[in-house]
N, C-alpha and C positions, 0 to 999 in steps of 0.2 A: 407708823409707830416703830419703836425699837424694842427688841427683846430685852428682857431683864437678864442679869448675869446668870441667875439660875436656869432660866429658859435656854439661854445660849449654851451653857455647860451641859445641859441635858441633851441637846441636839449633838454636841460634839462627842459626848460619851456614846451616843448612838452610832456615830461614825466609827468610833474605836471598837465597839462591839462588832460592827459589820466587818471591819478589817480583820479582826481576830477570827471570826467565823470563816471568812474567805481563805485566810492563810491556813487554817486547820483543814479546810476542804482541800486545798491544793496539796498539803502534805500527805493527806490520806490518799489522794489520787497518785502521787509520786510513789508512795509505798506499795500501792496496789500494782502499778505498772512494773516496778522493780521486781515484784514477786512473780508476775505473770509473764512477762516478756524477757526472755533470755537475751543478754547482751546490751539491754538498754541502759542499765546502770553503769556498765563499763564505758559506754559512749558518753554519758553525762559526766563521769569522773575524768574522762580524757580532756574535756574542754578546759578545766583548771590547769591540768598538767601541761597542755600545750601552751596555755597563756603565760604561765610562769617561765617556760622554756623560751618562748619568743621574747619576753621581757629582757631576759639575760642576754639573748643575742643582740637586741637593739643596743643594750648598754655596751656591748663589746664592739659595736660598730657595724653590725650586720644590717645594711639598709633594706634588704629584701625580706626581713623577718616578719614585718607586720603584714606584708602582702600575702606571704605564704600562710600566716595564721588565719587571715580572713578566708582564704581558699579552703583551709582544713576545717574551719568552723562551718562553712556552708556545706561541705560534704557530710560533716557529722549531723547537721540539722536535716539534711536530705535523708540520711539513713534512719534517724529517729522517726521522722515522719512515715517512712515506709514500714518500720516496725509497728508504729501505732495503727496505721491503716490496716496492716495485715492481721492485727489482733482485734479489729473492729472498733477502734477508738478514733474520734475526730482528730485532725492534725493539731488542733489548738487545746487538746485536752490537758496538757500540763502548762499551758500559759497562765499567768496570773489571773485570778478571778476577782472581778469587780461588780458590785451592784450598779455603780455608775462609772463607766469607763472614762467619761469626760473629766472627772476630778480625781478618779482612782480612789473613790470613797474617803476623800479628805474634806469635802465640802467647799473647796476652793479651787479655782482655776487661774492660769496666768493671764492677766489682762494687759492692756497697753501700758507701755512704759515699765514692764516688769512688776507691775502691782498686782497683788492677789485680789481676785474678785469672787464673790459668792457664786457657787455653782447653781445651775437651775434646780438641782435636787435639794440644795440647802434652802433656796428661795421658797420651794413649795412646802418644805417643813415649817419654815418661818410663817408662811401664810396660814397654815393649818393651826399653829400655836397661837398666833395673834388673834385669829378671828374664829377660833374654837370650831373649826370645820371638820373635826374628827368624825362627828356623827354623819356629815355629808359623805366623807370618804367611805365610811362603812356602808352607807346606802348604795352609793354608786358602784361599789365593789360587787354588790349583788345584782344591781340593775344595770346591765350593760349590753352591748351588742350581741354577746354570746348567749344571753338569756332572752333575747327578743323573740317575740312570737306573734304571728299574724292570726292566731286562732281566735282572738277576742274581737276582731273587726269583721263585719259581715256585710255582704252585698256592696252597695255603693259606698259604704263607709271604708271599705278596704282600699279603694283606689287612692284617696288622699293620704291614708296612712302609709301606703307603699312610697308614694311620692315624697312624703316627710322623711321617711327612712333613707330614701336615696339622697335627698338633699343633705341629710345628716352625715352620711358616709362620704359624700363628695366634700363636705365642709372639712371633715378630718383629714381626708387624703390630700387635699390641696391647701391645707392651712398654712403651710410655710411660704408657698409661692403665690397664693391668690387670696388677697384680703377680701373677706365679705362677712356679712352678719346674717343671723337668722332670727326670725320671729315666729314662734309657734302660737297660734290662737285657735279657740273653738270651745266646744262644750266640755263640761267638767269630766275628768277621769278618762280622756281618750288617748293618753299617752304623751302629752306635751312635756311634763316634767321628766318622765322616763327618758325620752329622747335627749333632753337637755343634760341628764345625768350620763347617758351613754357617751355623749360628746366630751364632757368634762373628764370622765374616767379614761377615755382613750387618749386624750391630749396630755393628762397627768403622766400616764405610762410612757408617753413619748418625750417626757422631760420638759414640757411647757408649764409655765406658772398659770394656775387657774384659781380664780376666786369665785365661790358659789354662794350666792345670798338669795334668801327670799326677799321680795320687794319690802316687805314689812321690816325685816331685820336690817336691811341696807339703810333705809331712811331713818330708822331709830338710831342707828349708829352715827349717821350724818348729823342728826339733831343733837345727839348727846355730845359729840365733839364740837359742834358749833356754838351751843348755848351754855354748856357747863363751863364756867370760868376756870375751874381747876383742870379740865381736860382739853381746853382750847389749843394748847400748844402741840397737841398730837394731831390736829386737823390736817395740817399740810402733809404729814407722812401718810395719813389715811387716804387723802386725795391721790397722792403719788401712787399708792398701792392700787386703788380701784381704776385709776386712769392708765397705770403703766403695766399691769399684768397682762400676759399674752391673751387670755381669755377671761371675760367677766360674764357670769351667768346671773341673770336676774329672773328669779322664778316667781310665778304668781303675781305678776304686775297687776295692780287694781285691787289688791287686798288691803293696801294701806289707805289711810285717810288722805284724800287729796286736798292740797291747799297751795297757796303761792310758794311756800318754801319747797314743797315736794316738786312742784312743776319746775322751778329754777334748778334744783339739784339734779332732777332727771335730764333736763336739757343739757346742762353742763357736762354731765357724765357721758351722754350719747355724743355730744359735739366734740369734746376733748379726746375721746377715744377714737372717733372718726379722724380727727386731725392727726393723731399719732398712728393711725392705721392699726389699731389694736382691736381685735374681733370681739363682738358681743353677741350673746344669745339671750333672748327674752321669751318668756312664756306667759300667757294670760288666758284667763277664762272669758274675758271681754270680747264682744264682736267689734267689728270695725267702727260701727256707728257709736257704740258705747265708749270706745277708745278715743274717738275724735271729741266726743261731748265732755269727757272726763279730763283730758289734757289740752294743753295750749295748741294752737294751730301750728306753731313752729315745731313742737314736738312731734305732732302727727305728720307734718311735712317731712321732718328729718327721718322719721321711722319709714315712711313709705318710699323715700327716695334712696335710702342706704341699706335697707334690710330686705332679704328674701323672705316673703311671707308664705307660711305653710298652714293651712287651715285643716283641722282634724274634727271629725264629726263621729257620732255614734253614741251608744250606751256607756254608762260609767264602768270601766273595766274593773275597778275595785270592788263593785257590787257583784259583777259577774264571777269574780274569783271567790266569793264567800261560799 
């Protein structure tokens, strides 16, 4: 699907606000350093003075002017770093500030052939707008690895939970170089959705494109774009999004009404993402026998052959927290 003009403009205004905020932050840092560190401002001013002088020398035929300028600028930079370090500031304290260094908060990067391409940070905002995932973002900002606790799993239930946490951390750490998928299953309220959210949150922070759907919502969207004649034109774009994003999370598989359409769509999603080597995380309250009975043999075969299965057991954590 494509953004409307108003949605696109809203995202671009957000980038503009980010650049303004970061420019203001850099200016305040400069003013603070100039006040607190004697001689730093003079060194900064000398850069423009030396550059103008070198330009005049080059115009007058001095071939060595640029080389001497480069040496002088290196020395100035070295002295500035020493002054900053001596005052307890990091060396890069006065470098430009960006929320996304890859696109420098513009939303676009240089692609092949000199064409501009949407940055991963723009793509994630686009996903959030198109699929109304802001509520998911809010949830996973609270439920993440930093808030993870082992206190709610007791005895033998703690062992599989620790194994699932380890698998989740490994999934995130090796996401770029090691293609694999995760399948969380087990009893209700044992942390399956929580771990899915932890993974999604961490990868979003690292700049990957993540789409997070409950199974019910995913298949409702697929049915809507497939069968509504007015929306059918958007189906191809929707497929490209769910097949092409870096990570697709399907939460609560099994809560949807299963039929031939659902089976075909689920298989196509798993198969296409596997062919593209794009990772998928699935969670379900179904056990393996129920999973095999509910879905086609080829879906069950594809899941068991291409996903790492993590079983979680125990009491419902949400009840324990009341």
